[in-house]
C-alpha positions as CSV (number, residue, x, y, z in Angstrom):
1,X,67.0,100.2,138.4
2,X,66.7,97.3,136.1
3,X,70.0,98.7,134.3
4,X,71.7,99.0,137.8
5,X,70.7,95.4,138.8
6,X,72.6,94.2,135.5
7,X,75.6,96.2,136.1
8,X,78.0,96.2,139.2
9,X,79.4,99.5,137.7
10,X,76.2,101.3,137.8
11,X,75.2,99.8,141.3
12,X,78.3,101.3,142.7
13,X,78.7,104.5,140.5
14,X,74.9,105.6,140.0
15,X,72.7,108.3,141.3
16,X,73.1,107.5,144.8
17,X,76.7,108.4,144.5
18,X,75.6,111.6,142.8
19,X,73.4,112.5,145.6
20,X,76.0,111.9,148.2
21,X,78.6,114.1,146.2
22,X,75.9,117.0,145.6
23,X,75.0,117.1,149.3
24,X,78.9,117.3,150.4
25,X,79.3,120.1,147.7
26,X,76.8,122.5,149.6
27,X,78.3,125.5,150.6
28,X,81.5,124.7,148.8
29,X,81.1,127.4,146.3
30,X,81.3,124.7,143.3
31,X,78.6,125.5,140.8
32,X,76.1,122.5,141.1
33,X,72.3,122.3,141.5
34,X,71.1,121.7,144.9
35,X,69.8,118.3,145.6
36,X,66.4,118.0,147.3
37,X,65.8,114.3,147.6
38,X,67.0,110.7,146.2
39,X,64.4,108.0,145.9
40,X,66.4,104.7,146.7
41,X,63.6,102.5,145.2
42,X,63.9,104.2,141.8
43,X,67.3,105.9,141.6
44,X,65.6,109.1,141.0
45,X,67.0,112.7,142.0
46,X,65.0,115.8,142.7
47,X,67.4,118.9,141.8
48,X,67.1,122.4,141.1
49,X,66.9,123.5,137.7
50,X,70.1,125.3,136.5
51,X,70.1,127.9,133.9
52,X,72.2,127.5,130.7
53,X,73.1,125.0,128.1
54,X,75.4,122.3,127.5
55,X,76.1,123.5,123.6
56,X,79.1,125.7,123.5
57,X,79.2,129.0,121.5
58,X,80.0,128.6,117.8
59,X,82.4,131.5,117.9
60,X,86.0,130.2,118.6
61,X,86.7,133.0,121.1
62,X,83.7,132.4,122.9
63,X,83.9,128.9,123.0
64,X,87.3,129.2,124.3
65,X,86.3,131.5,127.4
66,X,83.9,129.0,128.4
67,X,86.3,126.2,128.4
68,X,88.8,128.5,130.3
69,X,85.7,129.1,133.0
70,X,85.5,125.2,133.0
71,X,89.1,124.7,133.7
72,X,89.3,127.3,136.6
73,X,85.7,125.3,138.1
74,X,87.6,122.0,138.1
75,X,90.6,123.5,139.8
76,X,88.4,124.8,142.4
77,X,86.8,121.3,142.9
78,X,90.3,119.6,143.1
79,X,91.5,122.4,145.7
80,X,88.6,121.1,148.3
81,X,89.7,119.2,151.4
82,X,89.3,115.7,150.6
83,X,88.2,115.4,154.4
84,X,85.0,117.1,153.3
85,X,83.8,114.0,151.4
86,X,84.1,111.2,154.1
87,X,81.0,109.6,152.7
88,X,82.4,109.2,149.4
89,X,85.3,107.7,150.7
90,X,83.2,105.2,152.6
91,X,81.8,104.2,149.2
92,X,85.2,104.0,147.5
93,X,86.5,102.0,150.6
94,X,84.2,98.8,149.4
95,X,85.0,99.5,145.8
96,X,87.8,96.8,145.5
97,X,90.0,98.5,143.2
98,X,92.7,96.8,141.7
99,X,96.4,98.1,140.5
100,X,96.2,99.8,137.3
101,X,92.5,100.3,137.4
102,X,91.6,103.5,138.9
103,X,88.3,104.5,139.8
104,X,85.1,103.3,138.3
105,X,87.0,101.4,135.7
106,X,87.6,98.7,138.2
107,X,83.9,98.1,138.5
108,X,83.4,98.4,134.8
109,X,86.2,95.7,134.5
110,X,84.5,93.5,136.9
111,X,81.3,93.7,134.9
112,X,83.4,92.8,131.7
113,X,85.0,90.0,133.6
114,X,81.9,88.5,135.2
115,X,80.1,88.3,131.7
116,X,82.9,87.0,129.4
117,X,82.4,87.0,125.7
118,X,84.6,86.8,122.8
119,X,88.1,88.1,124.3
120,X,89.1,91.8,123.0
121,X,93.0,91.7,122.6
122,X,93.0,95.4,122.6
123,X,91.2,95.3,126.1
124,X,93.9,93.0,127.3
125,X,96.8,95.2,125.8
126,X,95.4,98.4,127.6
127,X,95.0,96.4,130.8
128,X,98.4,95.1,130.8
129,X,99.8,98.8,129.9
130,X,97.9,100.2,132.7
131,X,99.1,97.5,135.1
132,X,102.7,98.2,134.1
133,X,102.3,101.9,134.3
134,X,101.0,102.5,137.8
135,X,98.7,105.5,138.5
136,X,100.5,108.6,139.7
137,X,100.5,109.2,143.5
138,X,100.8,112.4,145.6
139,X,97.3,113.9,145.0
140,X,94.1,113.0,146.4
141,X,90.9,115.0,145.8
142,X,87.5,114.7,144.7
143,X,87.3,113.9,141.0
144,X,84.2,114.6,138.9
145,X,84.9,111.2,137.4
146,X,83.5,112.1,133.9
147,X,85.0,115.4,133.2
148,X,85.0,117.1,129.7
149,X,82.5,118.6,127.2
150,X,78.8,118.4,127.6
151,X,79.1,117.7,131.4
152,X,78.5,121.3,132.4
153,X,76.3,124.2,131.5
154,X,77.1,127.9,130.5
155,X,75.1,131.1,130.0
156,X,76.6,134.1,128.5
157,X,80.0,133.1,129.0
158,X,79.5,132.2,132.5
159,X,79.7,128.5,133.8
160,X,76.4,127.7,135.7
161,X,76.5,124.1,136.7
162,X,78.6,121.0,136.7
163,X,76.6,118.0,135.7
164,X,76.6,114.1,136.0
165,X,78.3,113.1,139.1
166,X,77.4,109.3,138.8
167,X,81.3,108.4,138.7
168,X,82.6,110.9,141.3
169,X,85.4,109.6,143.3
170,X,88.3,110.3,145.4
171,X,91.8,110.1,143.3
172,X,94.6,112.0,141.5
173,X,93.5,115.2,139.8
174,X,95.1,114.4,136.7
175,X,92.4,111.8,136.4
176,X,89.8,114.5,135.5
177,X,92.2,115.8,132.8
178,X,92.7,112.5,131.2
179,X,88.9,111.9,131.2
180,X,88.6,115.5,129.7
181,X,90.8,114.6,127.0
182,X,89.0,111.3,126.1
183,X,85.6,113.4,126.1
184,X,87.2,115.9,123.8
185,X,87.7,113.1,121.5
186,X,84.1,112.1,121.5
187,X,82.6,115.9,121.6
188,X,85.5,118.2,120.2
189,X,85.2,121.7,121.4
190,X,88.5,122.8,119.7
191,X,89.6,124.7,122.9
192,X,91.0,121.7,124.8
193,X,94.3,123.9,125.1
194,X,92.5,126.6,126.8
195,X,90.8,124.5,129.3
196,X,94.2,122.7,130.3
197,X,96.0,126.1,130.6
198,X,93.5,127.6,132.7
199,X,93.2,124.6,135.1
200,X,97.1,124.8,135.3
201,X,97.0,128.4,136.1
202,X,94.5,128.3,138.7
203,X,95.4,125.2,140.5
204,X,99.4,125.8,140.4
205,X,99.6,122.4,139.5
206,X,101.8,121.2,136.8
207,X,100.1,119.2,134.2
208,X,102.4,115.9,133.8
209,X,101.8,114.2,130.3
210,X,102.5,110.7,131.7
211,X,100.0,111.1,134.3
212,X,97.1,112.5,131.8
213,X,98.2,109.7,129.4
214,X,97.8,107.1,132.2
215,X,94.2,108.4,132.8
216,X,93.2,108.9,129.2
217,X,93.9,105.2,128.7
218,X,91.9,104.3,131.6
219,X,89.1,106.7,130.1
220,X,89.2,104.9,126.9
221,X,89.4,101.4,128.3
222,X,86.4,102.1,130.7
223,X,84.4,103.0,127.5
224,X,85.7,100.1,125.5
225,X,84.8,97.6,128.1
226,X,81.6,99.2,128.9
227,X,80.0,98.9,125.7
228,X,81.6,95.7,124.4
229,X,78.6,93.4,125.1
230,X,76.1,95.7,123.2
231,X,78.8,96.2,120.3
232,X,79.0,92.3,120.1
233,X,75.3,91.7,120.4
234,X,73.7,95.0,119.3
235,X,70.0,95.4,120.1
236,X,67.5,97.2,117.8
237,X,65.5,98.4,120.6
238,X,68.3,99.7,122.4
239,X,68.3,103.7,122.4
240,X,72.1,103.8,122.4
241,X,72.7,101.0,120.0
242,X,74.2,103.2,117.2
243,X,76.4,105.5,119.3
244,X,77.8,102.6,121.4
245,X,79.3,101.2,117.8
246,X,80.9,105.0,117.5
247,X,81.9,105.1,121.1
248,X,83.7,101.7,120.5
249,X,85.5,102.9,117.4
250,X,86.8,106.3,119.2
251,X,87.9,104.4,122.3
252,X,90.0,102.1,120.3
253,X,91.6,104.9,118.0
254,X,92.0,106.8,121.3
255,X,93.7,104.2,123.3
256,X,96.2,103.5,120.4
257,X,96.9,107.2,120.0
258,X,98.2,107.4,123.8
259,X,100.2,104.2,123.7
260,X,101.8,105.3,120.2
261,X,102.7,108.6,121.9
262,X,104.1,107.1,124.7
263,X,106.5,104.9,122.1
264,X,107.4,108.0,120.3
265,X,105.2,107.1,117.2
266,X,104.5,109.9,114.7
267,X,100.7,110.7,114.5
268,X,98.9,108.4,112.1
269,X,96.5,109.2,109.3
270,X,93.7,106.9,108.3
271,X,95.6,103.9,106.3
272,X,94.5,102.9,102.8
273,X,92.3,99.9,102.3
274,X,95.2,97.6,101.2
275,X,97.0,95.7,103.9
276,X,94.6,95.2,106.6
277,X,91.1,94.3,107.1
278,X,88.6,94.5,110.1
279,X,87.3,91.9,112.4
280,X,84.9,89.5,110.6
281,X,82.5,90.0,113.6
282,X,82.4,93.7,113.2
283,X,80.5,93.8,109.7
284,X,78.4,91.0,110.7
285,X,77.2,92.8,113.9
286,X,76.6,96.2,112.2
287,X,74.7,94.4,109.2
288,X,72.6,92.3,111.7
289,X,71.6,95.6,113.5
290,X,70.7,97.3,110.3
291,X,68.4,94.3,109.4
292,X,66.7,94.5,112.8
293,X,66.1,98.2,112.7
294,X,64.9,98.0,109.2
295,X,62.4,95.4,110.5
296,X,61.6,97.6,113.6
297,X,61.0,100.8,111.2
298,X,58.5,98.6,109.3
299,X,56.8,97.5,112.5
300,X,56.6,101.3,113.4
301,X,55.0,102.3,110.1
302,X,52.5,99.5,110.5
303,X,51.7,100.6,113.9
304,X,51.5,104.3,113.1
305,X,52.2,106.5,116.2
306,X,52.4,103.6,118.7
307,X,56.1,103.1,118.4
308,X,57.0,106.6,118.9
309,X,54.5,106.9,122.0
310,X,56.6,104.3,123.3
311,X,59.8,105.9,122.8
312,X,58.7,108.6,125.0
313,X,58.6,111.4,122.3
314,X,62.1,112.4,123.0
315,X,64.4,112.3,119.8
316,X,64.0,109.7,117.2
317,X,62.5,106.2,117.8
318,X,65.2,103.5,117.8
319,X,64.0,102.3,114.3
320,X,63.7,105.9,112.9
321,X,64.6,106.5,109.3
322,X,67.1,109.2,109.4
323,X,69.6,107.0,112.0
324,X,68.8,103.9,110.2
325,X,70.0,105.5,106.9
326,X,73.3,106.5,108.8
327,X,73.7,102.9,110.0
328,X,73.3,101.7,106.2
329,X,76.0,104.2,105.1
330,X,78.2,102.9,108.0
331,X,77.8,99.3,107.0
332,X,78.7,100.0,103.3
333,X,81.6,102.2,104.4
334,X,83.1,99.4,106.9
335,X,82.6,96.9,103.8
336,X,84.3,99.1,101.4
337,X,87.1,100.8,103.1
338,X,88.0,97.9,105.7
339,X,87.6,95.1,103.3
340,X,88.4,91.5,104.0
341,X,92.0,91.3,103.7
342,X,94.2,90.5,106.7
343,X,97.7,91.0,105.5
344,X,98.6,93.1,108.6
345,X,97.5,90.3,110.7
346,X,99.6,87.8,108.7
347,X,102.5,90.1,109.1
348,X,102.0,90.5,113.0
349,X,101.7,86.6,113.4
350,X,104.3,85.8,111.0
351,X,102.1,83.2,109.4
352,X,98.6,83.1,107.5
353,X,95.5,81.9,109.1
354,X,92.5,81.6,107.0
355,X,89.9,80.8,109.7
356,X,89.0,84.1,111.3
357,X,88.5,82.4,114.8
358,X,91.9,80.9,114.8
359,X,93.3,84.3,113.3
360,X,91.6,86.2,116.3
361,X,92.7,83.6,118.9
362,X,96.4,83.8,117.8
363,X,96.3,87.8,118.2
364,X,94.7,87.2,121.5
365,X,97.4,84.8,122.7
366,X,100.1,87.2,121.2
367,X,98.9,90.1,123.3
368,X,98.4,88.1,126.6
369,X,101.8,86.3,126.3
370,X,104.0,88.9,124.6
371,X,102.2,92.1,125.0
372,X,105.0,94.0,126.7
373,X,107.9,93.1,124.3
374,X,105.7,93.3,121.0
375,X,104.0,96.6,122.3
376,X,105.3,98.6,119.4
377,X,104.1,96.4,116.7
378,X,101.0,95.7,118.6
379,X,100.1,99.3,118.8
380,X,100.6,100.0,115.1
381,X,98.9,97.1,114.2
382,X,95.7,98.1,116.4
383,X,96.0,101.6,115.5
384,X,95.9,101.3,111.9
385,X,92.8,99.2,112.1
386,X,91.2,101.5,114.8
387,X,91.6,104.7,112.5
388,X,90.2,102.9,109.5
389,X,87.3,101.6,111.4
390,X,86.8,105.0,113.0
391,X,86.8,106.6,109.4
392,X,84.3,104.0,108.3
393,X,81.9,104.6,111.2
394,X,82.0,108.4,110.9
395,X,78.2,108.5,109.7
396,X,77.4,107.5,113.3
397,X,79.5,110.1,115.1
398,X,76.3,112.4,115.3
399,X,73.8,110.0,116.7
400,X,74.4,110.7,120.1
401,X,73.3,114.3,120.1
402,X,69.9,115.2,120.8
403,X,67.2,117.3,118.8
404,X,68.1,120.9,119.0
405,X,71.5,120.1,120.4
406,X,75.0,120.5,118.8
407,X,75.3,119.6,115.3
408,X,77.6,116.5,114.5
409,X,81.3,117.6,114.0
410,X,83.0,117.2,110.7
411,X,86.1,115.4,112.1
412,X,89.1,115.6,110.0
413,X,91.1,112.3,109.5
414,X,93.9,111.5,111.9
415,X,94.3,111.0,115.8
416,X,90.9,111.7,117.5
417,X,92.3,113.1,120.4
418,X,93.8,117.0,121.0
419,X,97.4,117.4,121.6
420,X,98.0,118.5,125.5
421,X,99.5,122.1,125.4
């Protein structure tokens, strides 16, 4: 509840919404756990236990079979009569969405605007693009809201339950496909094409690339704006402090990939070190987090098992050695691979600015005043930097898995999102 009190997004899109949605899905035929109670004072749910696991089979054919089952289940969800979800519609009616900011993205951006920090020009660029590319019309159904890998359970090739309905809302069905494509970048399955094909075949609905592009950018922007404060000012005790750097890097690369595809850019590989650096604040934030976590680890060693007890015994403590070593590797890679050169920024601006704050302000002003007409140049600029940073932060890609869960994926260099079939 302390988290919800700090976040407009979670107060509007949290466990209360999940309870409402699960209750409305009773008898619908959709594989969801039964809900037995919701405690508004604590935001807790009491649900049936559902068999199955979120980890997918390692064998490619078996994995594709599970993703096809997921595609069919999502199509069945979208086929339900939207009138069934009148209580969800009531929740959505007070949401205050703005054009170009569909679904929970509006609440996340309201949080972002309510706590302004250093402006992020890529957030501005993506917001402007969404505003100029209005969400498609003609479809209105219940959306999962956070569809994709690790949001469902399966057993023996059979889908047993759809999970995590906190972001459910009413909207266009292509939204779930866009969010699923974004999550495929976070948790690659290698079977996204099988999922989309099964969805299209079952629903009888064509999958429009432009619509999926729109919602993929929305998903990336939701992530980027949602973690911005914790990336600018990371906290060593925050259990997600490491993965939020990875999520931020993936979101940046994903947004730039989709915008580049919309402009006809060829797929980008990770650029070399020369010609472009990284934001000076990025390395500083990572290095500061490393120092804080080393201090936390030292305190934990002195305190013996006390720190582990405070962490609840689930996974590694926030200052744990293994994750701190991964962070140290990431700091070293950012310093070595991204460097401190800013030739790419000089070329974008047409002049050299030595002061990092003036340089950042000039890029932000360029995006806000000339984002539409300079979109091609800006997408190339941000895309090169995002891919370089994503490659540098690769050691953090597996920090959001859990003990006994899926192993970190060895991700090849290049675009993080799968192609649409």
